C-alpha positions in Angstrom: 168.2 83.8 43.8 169.1 87.4 43.8 171.2 87.0 40.6 168.4 84.9 39.0 165.8 87.5 39.8 167.8 90.3 38.2 168.5 88.2 35.1 164.8 87.4 34.9 163.9 91.1 35.3 166.2 92.1 32.5 164.8 89.3 30.2 161.3 90.6 30.9 162.3 94.2 30.0 163.9 92.9 26.9 160.8 91.0 26.0 158.5 94.0 26.5 160.8 96.3 24.4 160.9 93.7 21.6 157.1 93.0 21.6 155.9 96.5 22.1 158.3 98.5 20.0 159.5 101.9 20.7 156.7 103.0 23.0 154.6 100.8 25.1 151.3 102.8 24.9 149.8 105.7 23.0 147.8 106.7 26.0 148.7 108.4 29.3 148.0 105.1 31.0 148.4 104.3 34.7 149.8 100.8 34.1 152.4 102.1 31.6 153.7 104.4 34.4 153.8 101.5 36.9 155.7 99.3 34.6 158.2 102.0 33.7 158.9 102.5 37.4 160.1 99.0 37.2 162.3 99.8 34.2 163.6 102.8 36.3 164.7 100.6 39.2 166.3 97.9 36.9 168.2 100.7 35.0 169.4 102.1 38.3 170.7 98.6 39.3 172.3 97.6 36.0 172.9 101.0 34.1 171.8 99.5 30.9 171.0 102.7 28.9 168.4 101.0 26.7 166.1 100.9 29.8 166.5 104.6 30.6 165.9 105.4 26.9 162.7 103.4 26.9 161.4 105.5 29.8 162.4 108.8 28.0 160.8 107.8 24.7 157.4 107.2 26.5 157.4 110.5 28.5 158.9 112.6 25.7 155.8 111.7 23.8 153.5 113.2 26.4 155.2 116.0 28.3 155.4 119.2 26.4 157.8 122.1 27.1 155.0 124.1 28.7 154.2 121.2 31.1 151.0 120.2 29.3 150.4 116.5 28.9 149.2 115.1 25.6 145.8 113.2 26.0 145.5 114.2 29.7 142.6 116.4 30.8 142.2 117.1 34.5 138.5 117.8 34.0 137.9 114.2 33.1 138.4 113.7 36.9 139.9 110.2 36.7 142.2 109.4 39.6 144.0 106.7 37.5 145.5 109.6 35.4 147.6 110.7 38.4 149.7 107.6 38.5 152.1 108.3 35.7 153.0 111.5 37.5 155.1 109.4 39.9 157.6 108.9 37.1 158.0 112.6 36.6 159.6 113.2 40.0 162.4 110.8 38.9 162.8 112.5 35.5 162.8 116.0 37.0 165.5 115.0 39.6 167.6 113.4 36.8 167.3 116.1 34.2 166.3 119.4 35.9 163.9 120.0 33.0 161.2 122.4 34.2 158.6 120.8 32.0 158.5 117.9 34.4 157.9 120.2 37.4 155.1 122.0 35.5 153.5 118.7 34.6 153.7 117.6 38.2 151.9 120.8 39.2 149.2 120.2 36.6 148.5 116.7 37.9 148.5 117.9 41.5 145.8 120.5 40.5 143.4 117.7 39.7 143.0 116.9 43.4 141.3 120.3 43.9 138.6 119.4 41.5 138.2 115.7 42.0 134.7 115.0 43.4 134.5 113.6 46.9 132.1 111.3 48.8 130.3 112.7 51.9 133.1 111.3 54.0 135.7 113.3 52.0 137.2 110.4 49.9 137.9 111.0 46.2 135.4 109.5 43.7 137.5 106.9 41.7 136.3 108.5 38.5 133.7 111.1 37.5 131.7 108.3 36.0 131.5 106.4 39.3 129.7 108.8 41.6 130.5 108.4 45.4 132.5 105.3 44.7 135.9 104.5 46.4 138.0 101.8 44.9 141.2 100.6 46.5 142.9 101.0 43.0 142.5 104.8 43.3 144.3 104.9 46.6 147.4 103.7 44.8 146.9 105.9 41.9 146.7 109.1 43.9 148.1 109.0 47.4 151.8 108.1 46.9 151.9 110.9 44.3 150.2 113.3 46.7 152.7 112.4 49.4 155.7 112.8 47.2 154.4 116.1 45.9 153.8 117.2 49.6 157.4 116.3 50.5 159.3 117.6 47.4 157.2 120.6 46.5 156.7 122.0 49.9 153.1 121.3 50.8 153.0 119.6 54.2 149.4 120.6 54.7 148.5 117.8 52.2 149.4 115.1 54.7 146.2 115.2 56.7 144.1 114.8 53.6 146.3 111.9 52.5 145.6 110.2 55.8 141.8 110.9 55.3 141.9 109.1 52.0 143.5 106.0 53.5 141.3 106.0 56.6 138.2 106.4 54.7 139.0 103.8 52.2 140.0 101.3 54.9 136.7 101.9 56.8 134.5 101.6 53.8 136.1 98.5 52.3 137.1 96.4 55.4 135.5 93.0 55.5 135.4 91.6 59.1 134.7 88.1 57.7 138.3 87.7 56.5 140.2 90.7 57.8 140.8 91.9 54.2 139.4 94.6 51.9 136.7 94.3 49.2 137.3 96.0 45.8 135.3 99.1 46.3 132.4 100.8 48.1 129.6 103.1 47.0 129.1 105.4 49.9 125.6 106.3 48.5 124.7 102.6 48.4 123.0 103.1 45.0 125.3 101.2 42.6 123.8 98.0 41.3 126.8 96.0 42.6 126.8 97.5 46.1 125.4 95.8 49.2 122.4 97.9 50.2 123.4 98.0 53.8 127.1 98.6 53.6 127.7 99.9 50.1 130.5 97.3 49.7 131.2 95.2 46.7 130.8 91.5 47.2 134.4 90.1 47.1 138.0 90.5 48.0 139.8 90.9 44.6 143.5 90.1 45.0 144.8 93.1 43.0 142.7 95.6 44.8 144.3 94.5 48.1 147.6 94.7 46.3 147.0 98.2 45.2 146.1 99.1 48.8 149.3 97.5 50.2 151.6 99.2 47.7 149.9 102.5 48.3 150.7 102.3 52.0 154.4 101.2 51.7 155.0 103.8 48.9 153.3 106.7 50.7 155.3 106.1 53.8 158.4 107.0 51.8 157.4 110.6 51.9 155.5 111.2 55.3 157.6 112.6 58.2 158.5 109.7 60.4 157.8 111.6 63.6 154.3 112.5 62.6 150.9 111.0 63.7 150.2 110.5 60.0 153.2 108.2 59.6 152.3 106.3 62.8 148.7 105.7 61.6 149.6 104.6 58.1 152.4 102.4 59.4 149.8 100.7 61.7 147.5 100.2 58.7 150.3 98.6 56.7 151.1 96.1 59.5 147.4 95.3 59.9 146.7 94.6 56.3 149.9 92.6 55.7 149.3 90.4 58.8 146.1 89.3 57.2 147.4 89.1 53.6 150.0 86.4 54.6 147.2 84.2 56.0 145.9 83.7 52.5 149.2 82.8 50.8 148.9 79.3 49.4 151.3 76.4 49.8 153.1 77.3 46.6 153.7 80.9 47.8 151.2 82.8 45.7 147.8 84.3 46.0 144.5 83.8 44.2 142.3 86.1 42.1 139.7 86.2 44.8 141.8 85.9 47.9 139.5 84.2 50.4 137.8 81.8 48.1 138.8 78.4 46.7 136.1 77.7 44.2 137.3 75.3 41.5 137.5 78.1 38.9 139.4 80.5 41.0 143.1 80.7 40.0 146.5 81.6 41.2 147.0 85.2 40.0 150.3 86.9 39.3 149.7 90.6 39.6 148.5 90.5 43.2 151.2 88.0 44.1 153.9 90.4 42.7 152.3 93.3 44.5 152.4 91.5 47.9 156.0 90.4 47.3 156.9 94.0 46.4 155.2 95.3 49.6 157.0 92.7 51.8 160.4 93.3 50.3 160.1 97.0 50.5 158.6 96.9 54.0 161.4 94.8 55.4 164.1 96.8 53.6 162.7 100.1 55.0 162.2 98.8 58.4 158.4 99.0 58.3 157.8 95.2 58.5 159.4 92.8 60.9 161.9 90.6 59.0 161.5 87.8 61.4 157.8 87.6 60.4 157.9 88.5 56.8 161.3 87.2 55.4 159.9 83.6 55.1 156.6 84.6 53.3 158.6 86.9 51.0 161.0 84.1 50.1 158.1 81.8 49.6 156.4 84.4 47.4 159.6 84.9 45.3 159.9 81.2 44.8 156.2 81.0 43.9 156.5 83.7 41.2 159.4 82.0 39.7 157.9 78.5 39.8 154.3 79.2 39.1 154.3 82.2 36.8 157.6 82.9 35.1 157.9 81.1 31.7 160.4 81.3 28.9 159.0 80.7 25.4 161.2 81.2 22.4 163.3 84.3 23.0 160.8 85.8 25.5 160.3 85.7 29.2 156.9 86.1 30.7 155.0 86.5 33.9 151.9 84.4 33.1 148.4 84.3 34.7 147.8 88.0 35.1 144.2 89.2 35.2 143.9 91.7 32.4 141.3 93.9 34.0 138.5 94.0 36.5 136.1 96.7 37.7 132.7 97.6 39.1 130.2 98.9 36.6 129.4 101.5 35.4 125.7 101.3 35.2 125.7 100.5 31.5 128.1 97.5 32.1 126.1 95.2 34.3 128.5 92.3 33.7 131.1 93.9 36.1 128.9 93.2 39.1 131.6 92.0 41.6 130.5 88.4 41.8 132.8 85.4 41.8 131.5 84.5 38.3 132.6 88.0 37.1 136.1 88.0 38.6 136.7 84.4 37.2 135.5 85.4 33.8 137.9 88.2 33.0 140.7 87.4 30.5 144.1 86.4 31.7 147.3 87.5 29.9 151.1 87.4 30.1 153.4 90.3 31.2 150.5 92.3 32.4 152.2 95.6 33.3 150.4 95.7 36.7 152.4 92.7 37.8 155.5 93.4 35.8 156.2 96.8 37.4 156.1 95.5 41.0 158.1 92.4 40.0 160.9 94.5 38.3 161.3 96.7 41.4 161.2 93.8 43.8 163.7 91.8 41.7 166.2 94.7 41.6 166.1 95.3 45.3 165.5 91.8 46.7 168.2 90.3 49.0 167.8 86.9 50.7 
């Protein structure tokens, strides 16, 4: 299986390069960064220079010599825009080019101006007042932790913990032990429960973002610290509940705790949970005796349910293209089951491809 996974990963990389051309996106886009983290890990495993070149082409487009980033403006206050900064640590370590360090500092400066809820959590975006989305925890906190470790800012760790603890408290759903997509701390958004501020449902990918955020952030937090201990406990708690919702084929659903007839097996969250389990076991954060079997089942499920070869291409199918909450002028995005089941589905969605590529390059049975 290990060899088959790596071969599949390379086939998907080749398909993406063939179909998207020289650069995958003209925007500084969070999912492009995630997908290219996958290319990075596949390159490190197989040393096929085409994959490293593909990373360089994308970031050369955006990162200028003075460290400015084309199309990026911190004053937009969108936490999604931090995510591509994770790739810059790798590029800085490999090349020593100061433009990457300067760009990292620029992205880190956004945290100082990002609006916060009364509890201290970052707004997901300027256009979403007082809203905490689990997506944003992944976008911001692993970057913040890597910045704290590698650029000498240990004072950042307490705030990183605050972001996780606040998000967990605001989004936890006792009915299922999982986490809803988001919460409006002001309880004013049209989609928010008027008593809790929570959105209505447990979207698979938002839980996936949260799981990956935890396992990635723990890479950079001192292991002898209370912050590490608390984040580690949080990871074990969420994953213990996630595996309860794995279906018989090994995958997870678009809305995790629902089996309405129009719900569907969804690939991006499945790849995210597989990624989290593989990395958690490998790093000693999750008990292999508990999680090795669900991981193997998830890997088999991805290959059997989602991976398709068509013509010269290889695809991870059934990926939810996008889902969100509001804003006010978009009432369709109301967090209901009807909404989550109505969003379009596509192949090789980067939000699933990135975690799959990394997991495939590191997985060992």
